[in-house]
C-alpha positions as CSV (number, residue, x, y, z in Angstrom):
1,M,98.0,120.1,142.7
2,T,99.0,117.1,140.6
3,N,98.4,117.5,136.9
4,T,96.8,114.9,134.7
5,V,100.1,114.0,133.0
6,D,101.6,113.2,136.4
7,E,98.5,111.2,137.3
8,F,98.8,109.2,134.0
9,V,102.5,108.4,134.6
10,E,101.7,107.4,138.3
11,S,98.9,105.1,137.0
12,L,101.4,103.4,134.7
13,V,103.8,102.9,137.7
14,A,100.9,101.4,139.7
15,A,99.7,99.2,136.8
16,T,103.3,98.0,136.3
17,I,103.8,97.2,140.0
18,N,100.5,95.4,140.1
19,N,101.3,93.4,137.0
20,E,98.4,94.8,135.1
21,V,100.8,96.0,132.3
22,K,103.4,93.7,130.9
23,W,106.2,95.7,129.3
24,N,108.5,94.3,126.6
25,V,111.7,95.5,125.0
26,G,111.0,97.6,121.9
27,S,111.1,96.0,118.4
28,E,113.6,96.9,115.7
29,G,110.9,98.9,113.8
30,L,110.0,100.8,116.9
31,T,113.6,101.5,117.8
32,D,114.2,102.8,114.2
33,A,111.1,105.1,114.5
34,I,112.3,106.5,117.8
35,E,115.8,107.0,116.6
36,E,114.5,108.8,113.6
37,V,112.9,111.4,115.9
38,Y,115.5,111.7,118.6
39,G,118.7,110.6,116.8
40,N,119.2,107.8,119.5
41,A,117.4,105.6,121.9
42,D,119.1,104.3,125.1
43,A,116.2,102.0,126.2
44,L,112.8,101.2,124.9
45,Y,110.0,99.5,126.8
46,T,106.6,98.9,125.2
47,F,103.2,97.3,125.6
48,F,100.2,97.2,123.3
49,D,97.2,99.1,124.6
50,E,94.2,97.3,123.1
51,E,91.8,100.2,124.0
52,A,93.9,102.7,122.1
53,G,94.9,100.2,119.4
54,A,98.5,101.4,119.7
55,N,101.7,100.8,121.4
56,V,102.6,102.7,124.6
57,V,106.4,103.2,124.5
58,L,108.7,104.5,127.2
59,A,111.9,105.7,125.5
60,T,115.0,107.1,127.1
61,Y,117.5,109.0,125.0
62,Q,120.0,111.9,125.0
63,Y,119.6,115.2,123.3
64,Y,121.3,118.5,123.1
65,E,119.9,121.4,125.1
66,G,119.9,124.4,122.9
67,E,121.5,125.0,119.6
68,V,125.1,124.0,120.4
69,E,126.0,120.4,119.9
70,A,128.7,120.0,122.5
71,D,129.1,117.4,125.2
72,E,128.4,119.9,128.0
73,F,124.9,120.5,126.6
74,I,123.9,116.8,126.4
75,K,120.9,116.0,128.6
76,D,119.1,112.7,129.3
77,G,115.5,112.6,128.3
78,A,112.5,110.3,128.6
79,S,109.2,110.2,126.8
80,I,106.1,108.1,126.9
81,L,104.7,107.9,123.4
82,L,101.6,106.5,121.9
83,V,102.7,104.9,118.6
84,D,100.6,103.4,115.8
85,A,101.1,99.7,115.8
86,D,101.1,99.5,112.0
87,D,103.2,102.3,110.7
88,F,105.0,103.4,113.9
89,E,103.6,107.0,113.6
90,I,103.9,108.8,116.9
91,L,100.3,109.8,117.8
92,N,101.0,111.5,121.2
93,E,103.9,112.2,123.5
94,I,104.6,113.0,127.1
95,T,108.1,114.0,128.1
96,D,109.9,114.3,131.4
97,E,109.6,118.1,131.0
98,D,105.7,117.8,131.1
99,V,105.6,116.4,134.6
100,E,106.1,118.2,137.9
101,D,108.6,115.7,139.1
102,P,110.7,114.1,136.3
103,A,111.9,111.5,138.7
104,I,108.6,109.7,138.1
105,F,110.1,108.4,134.9
106,K,112.9,106.7,136.8
107,T,110.4,105.3,139.2
108,L,108.5,103.8,136.2
109,I,111.7,102.4,134.7
110,D,112.6,100.9,138.1
111,A,109.1,99.3,138.3
112,I,109.4,97.9,134.8
113,N,112.8,96.4,135.7
114,S,111.5,95.0,139.0
115,A,108.6,93.3,137.2
116,K,110.8,91.4,134.8
């Protein structure tokens, strides 16, 4: 059974493929806010969700798995965040660990890059 998080990410993929959502590269303020939380940001894609009154942000980053900060414990991560458009406060987050198949995030990134 697919969970609602998977369905949400799949709906973003479909909306991107159908050009219903126009993703942009994240702004400097948004990048700073994400880097403050994760320490880094590899890629940021964003669009403004008028219904939510906030930015939907897809961020990719690297993080250490566990307490040891060594190269062998670095993992790639991805999150979809709902970020306040005015003060860049993170209102909600879905990570690649919340979905049944984390590859759906790569599918979304591929859809974004194909739509450009």
